[in-house]
Every structure is written in structure tokens, then in C-alpha cells.
N, C-alpha and C positions, 0 to 999 in steps of 0.2 A: 495370588496377586502379583508376586514378583515374576512368576513365569509369564504372565500376560504382558507385562511391560518389557521383559526381555525379548519376547516374540515381536512386539511392536517395534522395538529398536532394530531388531534384525531385519524386519520387513522394509525398513527405510532403504536398505541397499538395493534390492530388486525393484522397488517402486521408483527410486531415483533413476536407476538405469533405464527403466521403461520410459519415463517421462523425457529424459534427455535424448534417448535414442530416437523416439518418435519425432520429437521436435527437430532434431538434427537431420532426420530423414526428410521431413516436410519442407524445410527451408531450401533443400536442394532443388525443389521443383518450382520455387517461387521465381517468377521472371524478374529481370532487372537487378540481378546479383552483381557482385564486384567485377566479374569477368565481362558481363554485358556492358556495365557502366564504363569500364576502361576502353572497350572497343568503340563505344559511342563517342567517348572523349577523343580517341585517336582519329575517328572519322570526322570530327568537328561538328557533332550533333549536340545541341544544347539541351537543357532540361525540358524545353517546350517542344522538342522534336524537330527543330528547324536546323537544316544543314547550312554550314558556312560555304563560302565560295571555294575554299581550298579543301576538297574532299580527298581523303587518303584511302587507298585500298589496303585491306588487312589480309596478309598472306596466311596460309595455314600454319606456317612456322611461327609467325608472330602470335597467332591465336593460341597455339600450344604453349608458347613462352609465357603468355599471360596466365593461362591456366596453371602452369607450374609455379608461377610467382605467388598465386593465391592458394596453392595446394590442391587445386581441383583436377590435377592430372592423375591422382592416385584413386584407387577404388574406394567406395563409400566406407566400407567397414574399417579400412586402414586409417582413413581420415578420422573416423569416430574414435578409435582407440588411441590415436595420437592426441586428439583433443582431450580424451578422458584421462590418460595416464601420462603421456609425454608432456603435455601442456598443462597438467594439473587442473583438470576440468576447465581448460581454456584461460586460466588466470595468467599464464605466461605468454599468451598470444598477443600480437600487436594489433591494435585497432586499425580498421581501414580509414576511419575518419580522422583519427589522431595517430598517425603512423609512428610517432616518436614515443608513444606511451603504450605500456602493456594494458591489458584489460583490467587488472587489479589496480594499477595506478589511476586509471580513469574512474573506476568505481570508488576508490578510496577518497577521491576528491569530493564526490557527491554524497558519500555515506554519512558524514557528520551532519549535513543539512537535513537529509531525510530522517535521520535518527532523532534529531531534536524536534523537527516538525511533526513527524508521524506519531511518536510516542506522546508528545504533549497533547496533540489533538485527541489521541485515543483515550488517555487517562482523563482529560477534561470531559469527554463525552460520558464516561462512566461515572465520574464524580458528580456531574450535574443530573444525569438521567436517572440513576438509581434512587437518590433521595426524592426526586420529583415524582417518579413512578410510585414510590411508597406513599407519599402524601396523597397522590391521586386515588390510590386504593383505599386509604383510610377515610378520605372525604369523598368517597364515590357518590356521583350524582348530585353533588352540591354545586354551588355557584363557582367555587374554586376549580372543581373538576371540569365543568363545562367551559369556563373562560380559558383555562390553561389548554384544554384540548383544541379549542378554536385557534389559539395562538400557535400551538405546535403544528397543527395540520396546515395552517395557512403558510407558515414558514417552510414546511416540508414540501408544499406544492410548488414552490419556486425552484427552478433548476439551479444547481450549484453554480454554474458558470454565470447565470443571470444574476444571482444573488451577489457573487463576487464583483461583477461589473457595477452593480448598484452601490455596493460599499465603496468601491474606488471612486465613483462619481460623487458620493456624499462626503467622504472623509479624506480624500487624497488630493484635494486642491485641483481637481480636473476643471472645475468651473469656479468663477469668482463668486457665484451665488451660494456656494456650499463651503464646507469646512476644509481646512488643510491641517489635519491632525496626524496622519500616518503616511509613511513612504508609499509610493505607488507600486514599486516592484523591488525585486531582489531580496536577498536574505540579510544583507548587512550594508552599511554605508561604505563609501569609498575610503574614508579615513579610519576604518575599523581597526587596522593593525596598530594605530597610534593611540588608541583609547586605553584607559585603565580597565581593570577587571570589571568593576561595577559599570563603567561606561560601556564596555562590550556587552554585558548582560542586559543593560537598558536598551542598547541599540538593537540587539536580537529580539528582545521582547516587543519593541516598537514595530519591527518588521513582521513579527509573527502574529500579532494580534488579529488582524483581519483574516489572514489565511486560516488560522485556527478556528476563528468564529465560523467561517464557511464550512470547515470540516465538522464541527460539532453540529451545526444545523443539518448537515447531510444525514446524520445518523440519529438525530434527536428524537424524532417521532417513533421510530422503530424500537429503540431501546427503552424509551419511557413507557410506551404502551405494553411492551413485553414484560417489563417489571410490574406494571400495574395489574395486568391480567393474570400473571403468574401468582401474585400475592392474593388476588381475589379468589382464585381457585383453591389456594391453600386454606384461606379463611373459611370456606364452605365445607371443609372436610370434617369428619366425625371427631378426630382427635382435638380439634379446636373447640368444638362444642363441649367435649368432655372436660377440657381444662377450664372453660368458662363456667361450666356447671359446678365445678368444685370451688368456685369463688375467684378464679383468675379474671382480672379485668381485660377488656378488649385490647388495650395498648400493651399490656404485659404479655398477652398471648401472641401478639404479632411480633414483638421484639425478641422474645425468648423462645418461640416455637415456630411460627409460620415463616418468618423472614429467611431463615437459613435454608429451608426447603424451597422457597420461592427463588432463591438465587441460583438454583441448579441450571435452569435454561439460560440464564445470563452468563454462566461460566463457559458456555459454548464459545463465546467470542474472545475470552481471555487469552487463549493460546495464539490468537492471530496477531498479537502485538509483536511477535518475533519477526513476522514477515513485513510489518508495516514500515520498518526502517528501510526496506528496499522498494516497497511498492509506493508508499505515500499516497498522494492523490494526483493523478495526471492532470485532471481538469483544473484543480486549484493551482497547481504549479504552473500550468500554462497561462492562466488568468493573471497571476501575480508575478510571472516571469522568475520563478524560483528554480534554480538549477539543481534539482534533486534527482533521486533515482527514477521517479515516475517520468519526469521529462526526458531523462537520458534514455529510458527504455523505448519511448515512442520515437525519439530521434533515431535510435539505432534501427528500429523497424522500418522507418521511412527511408533512411539512407542505405538500408541493407547492410548495416555493419554487423555481420553475423557473429564475430567474436564477442562484441559487447552484448549483443542480444542473448547469446547462449550463456555468457558469464552471469548476467543478471538472472536468467532463468534457472541456472544451476543453484545459485545462492538462495533465491527466493523459494525454490522447491524444497531444499533442505530445511529451511526455517519453517516453511508451512507444515512439513511432515513432523518436525519437532513440536510445533505449536499444537498439532492435534493430540500428541501424546501428553503435552502439558495440560490441555483441556480435560483429558481423562483423569489426570492426577488431581486436578482441582475438584472434579466431581467427588472423588474419594475424600478430600479434605472437607468439603462442605457436608457430605452425607456419607459417613463411614459404612452405612448399610449397603452401599453399592458394591456389587461383586461382579467383575468382568470375567471371572473364570467359568 
């Protein structure tokens, strides 16, 4: 087993290099990069493609100077190795959009927000969905199961962005006809720095409530039904009948025998919490105007801020690869019979 995990850890290096190399290669062919944007700016062309009356001609020397400024004058492989080693996977590079900040400084500002939001939503999803899935399996085909399924799938059918807008309309004081209970946007209030510790905690919880509710709803049906179906499959196996034949009650068999095996499919997603601090939810962050990592990544893609985009990609790739190994480790903790060798 140790050999397996050592191999998995060693495989992170070539996998990470392949991911970053291919993405670094692909962004070189995407139109509208920093060189093109600078040339358009010098020609007086705005974002809508409309030229101003004062049109400048860009000489070949100026074009080469722009390429040199952004590092595009060097061969591709040299730029990649500079990004990988010289710039420490791009963390020491300066952002195009925020020229006075390095990539790590920009990411660090958003990291705390995504860490709190992503992990809170993740753990709330599992804390709610696992017990609910267990109850639905125990009371399968009863009124509780039918009614809860109707509610779950009705909520799941609503797109996340639409559900977020409905919550803002109902509880954020958008209209005088509804409630004004929660802030409409952002992650904290303007006077956050002047609040006490408990005041800051309350303020963040107040801002997080609706976004986290949207996050939980997004994964509610999948996790709940996965837990229910996994437990129902275990209950139908021979070892459960054997335990019950020897006098074990139905509830005793579930809690002491079936539940542990039923958690194995659920453990697949446990490792993903490592990458959630960087990914978050782009849609939810956009709806509630939360300046997290998800919103930063889409802003970097739209504005062609390659250093930020590659920095987020590098960190999220490493965490996703580590998360996969963590999921395998959790398999072994749940069921020691599993052998990957």
C-alpha cells in the first residue's frame, strides 16, 4: 500500500507538468492577448472595435518592443521554463490587470474569501445530505421519502443563478414588498475592520448565508440520492440478511454494518475540498458579487491576464491531484479491505 501512494505522489510531477505545459501552449494561440490589446489601445480602438479619430500607426519596432515587454519575444519553451522555474510557477510574475502586484499577492487577497466560502458550503452539503440520504433509505417509499424527493428535485431543477436572484429578491430588500434580512452583495461590510471578533464573525455569517444556501442546493439532490441508493444497495446484500437472521435489528445492521460500506461512493468527493478554496463557485460569486477565486479566474480569462490565469491553474491542479490521493486514502480508512496494489 505504501508503494502505491509513493507512486501516486511521484506521478503528480509529470501530470502537473503536462497540464501546465498544454495550457501554456494553448493560451499562446488565443486571440486578443496582451500584445494585441496593447496595440489596439495604441491605435485608439476601444473594446467595441470602434476607432477614435486619432489613429496611430504601429511600426514593426514598436510591435517588437511590446512583445519584449510582455515576454513574447522569446521562444515558447524558454518562456515556459522561465514561468515554471524562474517565476516559481508564475507566482512571482506581475499581473497584466494589476501591474503593481505579483500573481501571488493578487491570489492571496482572494484566497481567504474562497477558503471560507468554499469549505463552508462543501461541509454543509455533506452534513445535510448524508443524514438526509440515510433517512430516505431507511424510510424508503414512505411519505417522507416521496415528499422529500419532490422538494429536493424541485429545488435542483432551478438553475443556481436563478435561485440566487430569487433569494436576493426575497431577502435582500430589492423590493419594498419583500424582506430586507441579508446583504445584497460582497463578503463583508464597509466597516468590517472596526468590528470586534464576534462582530466580524456575525458579519461574515450574515453575508455568507444566501451564497452558501445556493451552493448547498446545487449539490443537494446528487449527494442525497447517491447516499440513499448506496445504502439501499448495501441493505440488499447477503451479509445484511445474515446479521438480521442472527437476531440483529434493522437499525443495528444499518448503523454498525451497512453505513460504513455505503459511504465509499460518497468518499469520492471528499478529496475535492482541497481545490474548492481556489475554485469556489463562479456563478454564485458573480450573482452575489463576491470577490473570490472563481470570479478572479473568469476575470483573468476574459481580460487575457495570462499570469493570473496560469497561477490559479497551477495551484488548483496541484490541489486537485492531492485531493485524488486523499480520496484513495479515505477509501482505505472506510474499508480496510481495499487494496490498490
